[in-house]
C-alpha positions as CSV (number, residue, x, y, z in Angstrom):
1,M,93.3,24.2,-15.7
2,V,96.5,22.8,-14.3
3,S,95.9,21.7,-10.9
4,R,99.1,22.1,-9.3
5,V,102.2,24.5,-10.2
6,V,105.6,24.9,-8.5
7,F,107.6,28.2,-9.4
8,G,111.1,29.3,-8.3
9,R,114.7,29.0,-9.5
10,G,115.9,25.8,-8.7
11,S,112.6,24.1,-8.1
12,F,113.4,21.5,-10.9
13,N,115.2,19.8,-8.1
14,Q,111.7,18.9,-6.4
15,L,110.8,16.7,-9.5
16,D,111.7,13.3,-7.5
17,E,109.5,14.5,-4.4
18,I,106.8,15.4,-6.8
19,I,106.5,12.3,-8.7
20,S,107.1,9.5,-6.2
21,P,103.9,9.4,-4.8
22,K,102.4,8.9,-8.3
23,R,104.3,6.1,-9.0
24,L,101.9,3.1,-9.5
25,S,104.3,0.2,-9.1
26,V,108.0,-0.8,-9.7
27,K,106.7,-1.9,-13.3
28,A,105.0,1.1,-14.2
29,P,107.4,3.5,-15.4
30,F,107.7,7.1,-15.5
31,I,108.7,8.2,-19.3
32,F,110.5,11.4,-19.6
33,L,110.5,13.0,-23.0
34,V,113.3,15.4,-23.1
35,D,114.4,18.0,-25.6
36,D,117.8,16.4,-27.4
37,V,119.5,19.9,-27.2
38,F,120.1,18.7,-23.5
39,K,121.7,15.5,-24.7
40,G,124.9,15.3,-23.0
41,N,124.0,18.2,-20.6
42,S,124.8,16.8,-17.3
43,W,123.5,20.1,-15.5
44,L,119.9,19.0,-16.2
45,T,120.1,15.4,-17.0
46,S,121.9,14.4,-14.0
47,R,118.9,15.7,-11.8
48,I,116.1,13.6,-13.7
49,P,115.3,11.1,-11.0
50,L,115.2,7.7,-13.0
51,A,114.2,4.7,-11.1
52,Y,113.2,1.1,-11.9
53,E,111.9,0.8,-15.2
54,D,111.7,4.6,-16.2
55,K,112.6,5.7,-19.6
56,L,114.4,8.7,-20.8
57,L,113.8,9.5,-24.5
58,Y,115.4,12.4,-26.1
59,I,113.1,14.1,-28.7
60,S,114.2,16.7,-31.6
61,A,112.4,19.6,-31.5
62,N,113.6,20.8,-35.0
63,E,110.2,20.2,-36.4
64,E,106.4,20.8,-35.2
65,P,105.1,17.7,-33.4
66,K,102.9,15.4,-36.0
67,T,100.4,13.0,-35.1
68,S,102.4,10.1,-36.6
69,Q,105.1,11.0,-34.2
70,V,102.9,10.8,-31.3
71,D,101.5,7.5,-32.5
72,K,105.0,5.9,-32.9
73,L,106.1,7.0,-29.4
74,V,102.9,5.7,-27.8
75,E,103.3,2.2,-29.7
76,D,107.0,2.4,-28.6
77,I,106.1,2.9,-25.0
78,I,103.4,0.2,-24.8
79,L,105.6,-2.5,-26.4
80,T,108.6,-1.9,-24.2
81,S,106.7,-1.1,-20.7
82,K,105.4,-4.1,-18.6
83,E,102.8,-1.8,-17.5
84,R,101.0,1.2,-18.3
85,P,103.3,4.3,-17.4
86,S,102.7,5.8,-14.1
87,G,103.3,9.3,-15.9
88,I,104.8,11.3,-18.8
89,V,107.1,14.0,-17.9
90,G,107.9,16.7,-20.7
91,I,111.2,18.7,-20.4
92,G,111.8,21.1,-23.1
93,G,110.0,23.9,-25.4
94,G,106.4,24.1,-26.7
95,T,107.0,21.0,-29.0
96,I,108.1,18.7,-26.2
97,M,105.2,20.3,-23.9
98,D,102.8,19.3,-26.7
99,L,104.3,15.7,-27.4
100,A,104.0,15.0,-23.5
101,K,100.4,16.1,-23.5
102,A,99.3,14.1,-26.6
103,V,101.3,10.8,-25.5
104,S,99.6,11.2,-22.1
105,I,96.2,11.3,-24.0
106,M,96.6,8.4,-26.5
107,L,97.9,6.1,-23.8
108,T,94.4,5.8,-22.5
109,N,92.5,6.5,-25.7
110,D,91.9,4.0,-28.6
111,G,93.0,4.9,-32.3
112,E,95.1,7.2,-33.9
113,S,95.9,10.7,-32.5
114,K,94.7,12.5,-35.8
115,N,91.2,11.2,-34.7
116,Y,91.4,13.7,-31.7
117,Q,92.3,16.9,-33.5
118,G,89.3,19.2,-32.6
119,W,87.5,20.3,-29.9
120,D,86.4,18.0,-26.8
121,L,86.8,14.7,-28.5
122,V,89.0,13.0,-25.9
123,K,86.8,10.4,-24.0
124,N,89.1,9.0,-21.4
125,P,91.3,10.9,-19.0
126,A,95.1,10.9,-19.8
127,V,97.7,9.4,-17.7
128,Y,99.4,11.5,-14.9
129,H,101.4,14.1,-16.9
130,V,104.3,16.6,-15.7
131,G,105.1,19.8,-17.8
132,I,108.7,21.4,-17.1
133,P,109.2,24.2,-19.8
134,T,112.8,25.1,-20.6
135,I,111.9,28.2,-22.9
136,S,109.3,30.6,-22.3
137,G,106.5,32.1,-24.3
138,T,104.3,29.4,-26.0
139,G,101.8,28.9,-23.2
140,A,102.1,25.3,-24.0
141,E,102.7,24.6,-20.2
142,V,99.1,25.8,-19.3
143,S,96.8,25.5,-22.3
144,R,94.3,22.9,-22.8
145,T,95.3,22.1,-26.4
146,T,98.2,20.1,-27.8
147,V,99.0,21.3,-31.4
148,L,99.5,18.6,-34.0
149,T,100.4,18.5,-37.6
150,G,98.4,15.6,-39.0
151,P,97.9,14.2,-42.6
152,D,95.0,16.6,-43.3
153,K,95.6,19.5,-40.9
154,K,97.4,21.4,-38.5
155,L,95.0,21.5,-35.3
156,G,95.3,20.7,-31.3
157,I,93.7,18.0,-29.3
158,N,91.7,20.6,-27.3
159,S,90.0,19.0,-24.3
160,D,89.7,19.1,-20.3
161,Y,92.1,16.1,-20.3
162,T,95.0,17.9,-22.1
163,P,96.3,20.4,-19.5
164,F,99.2,19.0,-17.4
165,D,98.3,17.7,-13.8
166,Q,101.5,19.3,-12.5
167,V,103.9,22.1,-13.9
168,I,107.3,23.0,-12.6
169,L,108.1,26.6,-13.5
170,D,111.9,26.6,-13.1
171,P,113.5,29.9,-14.9
172,E,117.3,28.7,-14.3
173,L,116.2,26.1,-17.2
174,T,115.7,28.9,-19.6
175,K,119.2,30.5,-19.2
176,D,120.9,28.9,-22.4
177,V,118.2,30.0,-25.0
178,P,119.6,31.6,-27.9
179,K,118.5,35.2,-28.4
180,Q,116.6,34.7,-31.7
181,Q,114.6,31.8,-30.3
182,W,114.0,33.9,-26.9
183,F,112.5,36.8,-29.1
184,Y,110.2,34.5,-31.3
185,T,108.7,32.4,-28.4
186,G,108.6,35.8,-26.3
187,M,106.4,37.2,-29.3
188,D,104.2,34.1,-29.3
189,C,103.3,35.4,-25.7
190,F,102.9,39.1,-26.8
191,I,100.9,37.9,-29.8
192,H,98.7,35.8,-27.4
193,C,97.9,38.8,-25.3
194,I,97.2,41.2,-28.4
195,E,94.7,38.6,-30.0
196,S,93.0,37.8,-26.5
197,L,92.5,41.5,-25.6
198,N,91.2,42.3,-28.9
199,G,89.1,39.3,-29.3
200,T,85.3,39.0,-29.2
201,F,85.4,36.4,-26.8
202,L,87.2,38.5,-24.1
203,N,86.2,38.3,-20.5
204,A,87.2,39.6,-17.3
205,F,89.2,36.3,-16.4
206,S,91.3,36.3,-19.7
207,K,91.4,40.1,-19.4
208,S,93.4,40.3,-16.2
209,Y,95.7,37.5,-17.1
210,G,96.2,39.0,-20.7
211,E,96.9,42.5,-19.3
212,K,99.6,41.4,-16.9
213,A,101.1,39.3,-19.7
214,Y,101.0,42.4,-21.7
215,E,102.8,44.5,-19.0
216,L,105.3,42.0,-18.5
217,C,106.0,41.8,-22.5
218,N,106.6,45.4,-22.6
219,E,109.2,45.3,-19.6
220,L,110.8,42.4,-21.4
221,F,111.3,43.6,-24.7
222,L,111.7,47.5,-24.4
223,D,113.7,47.8,-21.0
224,N,117.3,47.3,-21.2
225,N,117.7,47.5,-17.4
226,L,116.5,44.2,-16.4
227,T,119.1,41.5,-15.3
228,P,119.1,38.1,-17.1
229,E,117.8,36.6,-14.0
230,E,114.9,39.1,-14.0
231,A,114.2,38.5,-17.8
232,Q,114.1,34.6,-17.2
233,D,111.5,35.2,-14.3
234,K,109.3,37.6,-16.1
235,L,109.2,35.8,-19.3
236,M,108.3,32.6,-17.7
237,M,105.4,34.5,-15.8
238,A,104.3,36.3,-19.1
239,S,104.0,32.9,-20.9
240,W,102.0,31.5,-17.9
241,H,99.7,34.5,-17.9
242,G,99.4,34.6,-21.8
243,G,98.6,31.1,-21.8
244,M,96.0,31.2,-19.1
245,S,94.4,34.5,-21.1
246,I,93.8,32.4,-24.2
247,A,92.6,29.3,-22.4
248,Y,89.5,31.4,-21.3
249,S,89.2,33.4,-24.6
250,Q,91.0,32.3,-27.8
251,V,93.5,33.5,-30.1
252,G,93.4,35.2,-33.6
253,V,94.3,36.0,-37.0
254,A,98.1,35.7,-36.5
255,H,98.0,32.0,-35.2
256,A,95.2,30.9,-37.8
257,M,97.5,32.0,-40.5
258,S,100.6,30.9,-38.9
259,Y,99.1,27.2,-38.7
260,G,98.6,27.3,-42.4
261,L,102.4,28.5,-42.9
262,G,103.2,25.4,-40.5
263,Y,101.2,22.8,-42.3
264,V,102.6,23.6,-45.8
265,L,106.2,24.9,-45.0
266,G,107.2,23.4,-41.7
267,T,107.7,26.9,-40.4
268,K,108.2,26.8,-36.6
269,H,105.2,28.0,-34.5
270,G,107.1,31.0,-32.8
271,I,108.8,32.4,-36.0
272,G,105.5,31.9,-37.8
273,N,103.5,34.1,-35.7
274,C,106.1,36.7,-36.1
275,I,106.4,36.5,-40.2
276,V,102.2,36.8,-40.0
277,F,101.9,39.3,-37.5
278,D,104.2,41.7,-39.2
279,H,101.7,42.2,-41.9
280,L,98.3,42.4,-39.7
281,E,98.2,46.1,-39.1
282,E,94.8,46.2,-40.7
283,F,93.6,43.9,-37.5
284,Y,95.7,44.8,-34.7
285,P,97.2,48.4,-35.7
286,E,98.4,49.3,-32.2
287,G,99.7,45.7,-31.4
288,V,101.5,45.5,-34.9
289,A,103.1,49.1,-34.0
290,L,104.6,48.0,-30.7
291,F,105.8,44.5,-32.2
292,K,107.9,46.6,-34.8
293,K,109.3,48.7,-32.1
294,M,110.2,45.5,-30.0
295,K,111.7,43.9,-33.3
296,A,113.8,47.0,-34.1
297,K,114.9,47.4,-30.1
298,N,116.3,43.9,-30.3
299,N,117.6,43.8,-33.5
300,I,115.7,41.1,-34.9
301,E,115.1,40.5,-38.6
302,I,111.9,38.9,-39.8
303,P,112.5,36.1,-42.9
304,K,111.1,37.2,-45.9
305,G,109.7,35.6,-49.0
306,L,108.7,32.4,-47.8
307,C,105.6,32.1,-49.9
308,D,107.3,33.8,-53.1
309,N,107.4,30.3,-55.0
310,L,104.3,28.6,-53.7
311,S,101.9,27.0,-56.4
312,D,98.3,27.4,-56.5
313,D,97.7,24.2,-54.9
314,E,100.0,25.0,-51.9
315,F,98.4,28.6,-51.3
316,N,94.8,26.8,-51.3
317,T,96.0,24.3,-48.9
318,M,97.6,26.8,-46.6
319,I,94.2,28.9,-46.9
320,N,92.0,26.0,-46.2
321,V,94.1,25.0,-42.9
322,A,93.8,28.7,-41.8
323,M,90.0,29.0,-42.4
324,G,89.3,25.6,-40.8
325,L,90.2,27.4,-37.5
326,E,86.6,28.6,-37.0
327,P,86.8,29.7,-33.2
328,L,89.9,31.8,-33.9
329,W,88.3,33.8,-36.5
330,E,85.1,34.2,-34.7
331,N,87.4,35.5,-31.9
332,A,89.1,37.8,-33.9
333,I,86.3,39.1,-36.1
334,G,82.9,37.8,-34.9
335,K,80.3,35.6,-36.0
336,N,80.0,37.0,-39.7
337,W,83.9,36.5,-40.1
338,K,83.5,34.8,-43.3
339,K,82.1,38.1,-44.7
340,V,85.6,39.8,-44.1
341,I,87.8,36.6,-44.5
342,T,87.7,35.2,-48.2
343,P,90.3,32.9,-49.7
344,Q,91.4,35.8,-51.9
345,K,92.1,37.9,-48.9
346,L,94.1,35.4,-47.2
347,K,96.1,34.8,-50.4
348,D,97.0,38.4,-50.8
349,L,98.4,38.5,-47.3
350,Y,100.2,35.2,-47.6
351,Q,101.8,36.6,-50.9
352,K,103.3,39.6,-48.8
353,M,105.1,37.2,-46.5
């Protein structure tokens, strides 16, 4: 679990106070990975406490994070730093959160990041790392995984060393998120709840967090009476609770199939989940009905026809990526999931998208 968390509007201003005691020396920099949407945005960047040898690196979040991107960042940081960094600070959405976690791991573990995609393969503790989300819903700020697209698969580095050492939850940082993106990442959170609460791995711990996130999502996406500030606060907490719920259980069908879309088509995670979930009445009838209601209430159109022109090889790759996520299928369906989920079953579903 994340060991330390600060919540509150304006809490981003505490960053210097939080990280200063963690500085190892004046030659051991803090590396700030910042979503490049904030480039030129002095409202945020002027408050980043750069000192000594610290570096601010702007990162594009237009594509899902890749293992090759992680390896390049780690190499650049090592070559341009006099000493191993004091810490990594990620400021942005799910892509930046995942990159920050992965880079902090690979600074202390040998080899390429693709070799750590899986469960509990990381041997050495990561360098100190801080997560500061500027969009809510993904749960990346609290999860023990960092989802990366590698040369052979899309899969997280899942380990006890992955979670952030410190998270700062400042809802003010989410004030400029466009409505479409707000909905897609919010639905990522909602789908976390549905998959966790309907999964075979469900337990009292994950259920308590999942139920609270589910309640908050209903308020957020079906209630017109919230002020912008209330909506920002509630979605940030829904994201946290949804992430905690799946940390102690698992996600399910939508996430497994969305990984396949992301690997083959580069579909962003949030929108990919929405595209898939729209067709999963068989697995989550009540959740999908509510999702469609939220979609209509917020005037959101889900993209269609993504898989219309795919070759058999591309379908097979998507299917293999999805079916490789065995814990997700076991949570969704049970230990005998392979009797229900066949390559043809997945192809039929993908062809609807």
